[in-house]
N, C-alpha and C positions, 0 to 999 in steps of 0.2 A: 885740813882739806876735807871736802865734802864726800861722804860715802855714796855708793850707788843707791838710788832711790828704791824704797821697798816695792813700789808699784811700777817698776821698769817695764814689765810685760805689757802694759796698756798700749804701748806704741806698736806692738807686733800683732799682726793678724794671725788667726789659726792656720796651721799647716797640717797636711795629711799625706800619708803614703798608702798606696794600695798594694796588697800582697795576695798571692795565690795560696789560700789556706783551705785544705780539704775540698778542693775542686771548685771553690767560689772565690770571688774577689772580695777581700775584706780590708777594712781601714784601721790604721792606727793614727791618732791625731795628737798634736800638741796644741793645748789651749791654756792661756794664762799661766804658763809655767809648769803645767802638768801634762803627762803622757796619758792618753786615754785609748783603750781598746774599744772601738765603736760597736762591733758586731758580735760580741761574745759575752756570756755571763762568766766573768773571770773566776769567781769561787767555784762554780760548777765545773768549769774546764779543768781547774787544778785538781779537783777531787777525782774527775774522770781519768786524768793522766796518772794520778797516784795509784789507781786501780788497774793500770795497764792499758788504758784507752789510747786512741790515736793522738800522737803529739800535735799540738796546736802551734803552727808557725807564728801566729800573731803573738802568743804569749812568750814564745822563745825570743822573738825580736824585742818585745817589751822588756823582758828580764835582762836582756843583753844591754839595752839602752840605759836601764836603771843602774846596772852594776859596772858598766864600762869605766875603766879608770880614765883620768883626765888626759893622760899621755895618748891613749888610743883615740879619744875624741878629737884632740887637737891635731893629731897626725893626719886624720882624714879631713881636716878643716883647712889644711894649708895647701890645697891644690885640687886637681880634678882626677877622678879615677880613670885609669887607662882601660878598664873593663866595662863593657856594656852592663848597666844596672839590671836589665832584663835577664841577662845570663846569671848574674849573682842571685836574682830572685828565684830562678829555676833551681839553682844549687841549694838554696835554702829549703825549698819545697822537697826536693829529692832527699836531702839529708834528714829532714823531719820524718819522711816515710821510712827511711832505713833505720833511724833511731827508734821509731815506733815498733818496727818488726823485731829489732834486736833486744829491746828492753822489755818485751813481754815476759811475764813471770815464767811461762813454760820454757822459753828460750834460755833465760838465765839459769833455770834449774838444770837444763841439759848441759849448759856450759860448766856448771859446778860439778855435775856428775862425771862428765867426760874429761874435764881438765884437772880435776882434783883441787887441792888447796893452792892458793897463790904462791905459797913458799916453794912448791914443787914444780912450778912452771918456769919456762924460759922467760927472761925479763919482758920481752915485748908482749907475750901472751898474758903474763901476769898484769901488765899495765892495762891491757884491753879488758880483762876480767874485772879489774878494780874500777875502771871507768864505767863499765856497764852497770855496776852496782851503785854508781854515784848519781849526781844530779843531772838534770837535762842539760844544763850549761856545760858541765864538765864533759859530757858525752859529745856534744856538738863541737866543742873546742877540739876534742881529740879527732873527730872526723875531718875537721878543717885544718888539722896539723898546726894548731895554735893560732890560726888566723880567723877564727870564728867571729870575734868582735869586730875586727877590721872589715870583714866581708859584709856583716850586717850593716855597719855604718855606711859603707859605700852603696849599699842597696837602697838606702833611704833617699828621699827626694832632697834636693839642695836646700830647700826651705826648712825641712825637718832637721838636717844637719846643722844649719845655721842656729836654729832655736835651741837645739840640744847643747851645742857648743857655748852659746851665750849664757845658758843656765850655769854651766861650769865656770865660765869667766866670772860671773857675778859671785859665785861661791868663793873663788880665789880672791876677788877684789875685796870682799867683806872680811876675809881672813887677813888681808893686808900682808900676805907673804906668798912667795912663789918658790917652790922647790927648784933647786938648781937644775935638776934633770928635766924640768919643763921649760926652762928659759928659751933654749934654742927652738923648740917646737912652737912655742908661743910667738916668738919673733917671726918665724916663717908664716904663721897664720895671720899675724898682724900685717906683715908686708903684703900678703896676697890681697888683703882688703883695703889697705891704705894707699898702696902705690898707684892704682888707677886714678884716684882722686888727686893725688899729688901731681901726676903727669898732666892731668887736665888743667890743674891750677897753673902749672909751669907754662903750658902752651898759651893759656889765656893772658898771662902777664908778660912773659918773655918773648913769645911769638917767633920762635925759631925751633930748630930740631931739638930732640931730647938728649943730645950727646952730653950736655952738662949734667943731666939728671941720672946718667947711667950708674953713678957711684952712690946714689942715695941709699942709705941703710935705715931700716925701721926696727926699733927695739921697744920692748915693753919696759916702762919706767919701773925702777925698784920701789917697792912700798907704795906710798901715795904721792910721789913726786909730781910736780906740775908738768904739763906738756912742754916740750922744747923742739923747735924746728930751727936748725942752723944750716945755712947753705948759700951758695951763690950760683949764678947762671953758668959759671965756668967750672967750678970744682965739685958740683953736686952737694951732698950734705948729709946730715944726720937728723932723723926724726925719732924722738922719744916720746911715747904716749902712755898715759896710765891705762890700766886695764879697763877702767870704766868708760874709756872712749869707745870701746866696741859696742856695749849695749846702749849707751846714751847718745852717741853721735852716729856711728855707722849703722847701728840697728834701727835707727829712726829715719834712715835715708838722708842724713844731713851732712855727710862727709864733704860734699861739694855743693856750694850754694853760690850762684852767680859767679862762677869761676874762681871762688875762694875756698881754700882748704880749711874746714872748720875743725878746731882742736878741742873745744869744750862748749857745752850748752847748759844753761840753768833756766829754771822756770818751767811753766806749763801753759797751755793754751795756744793762742794764735800769734803771740809776740814773745820772743825769747831773747835773753841776754846770751851773748856768745863771745868767744875769742876765735879769730880766724887769721889765716896767713895770706899775705899778698907779697909780690916781689917788687921792691923799690930800688931805684938807682941811688947809690950813695956817692955824691959828688961826681968825680969823673971815673969811678970804678965800675965794676959789674953790678948788675942787679942782685940783691940779696933778699933772703926770706925775712919778712918782718911780721911778727905776731901782734895784733892790735884788737881792742874791744870793738864789738859790732852788735847790731840788733838784727834778729831774724824775724820776719813776719810772713804769714801765709796769706796768699791772695791769688785768685784765679786758678786754684788747684795746685799751686806749687809754692815753694819757699823762695823768699828774696832776702837780700842782705844789704844793710846800710852801715857804713862805718860811723862810729860814735866820735 
């Protein structure tokens, strides 16, 4: 089976998020697979913070995005936050200010003098003293009670979370293995993205309510298995898709073309080979999902599908 293309990012436009950093609006952007801090001299900022200067929210967010584990990224990719992103952004700025104040050398020296050695402190104070001597990420994680990474990811724009998650998906797809602990989280994220296109395809072909689709389950295929869509208009079904479906089909905006659910795409340019799903009636029975080869072509600013 074909691996994810090395230039998969060419189909994705840049995305940015604005943050309140030191009293100004600053941007972090994703471009061609890389995260970029737009309005800072990164080496100079790191040197300044190492000398006890004010913590930079943009660098804290950048480091968090670069070091976040896949489970945290996919967890925030499988739904929508119940918290207003602007409130999360204010929390980030306030935490950076507090961290700046507490991590100044003079403050840490006073802590050491007044508290004594960590071994003589109560456990909670010893943990705080240890964290204050540690990295910026450790300190912020402590302030957010272990939810720093999750809070940062929810504070990003949806486009930024999409691109960050797709980068992790490509890494997993190229490794051709998925840790069992990630399977359920990935299935939720896949369902969140595939189900709207599946429902639209069902409406287009079956033309009645979605009661038959209520039991459709979406799963990430193990290894490099091909896509499988099994189902009927009465019993719902099972959709199994390889990881590369997310960057190569959904990421390109091709999950639904002319009422058909697209499961794979190959080629580049204005004409692509594809496999797509339609719902056909089998003899006197219910309509069932059928996967068949098709051609996609771009015209009039949108994509079209023709069965082969």
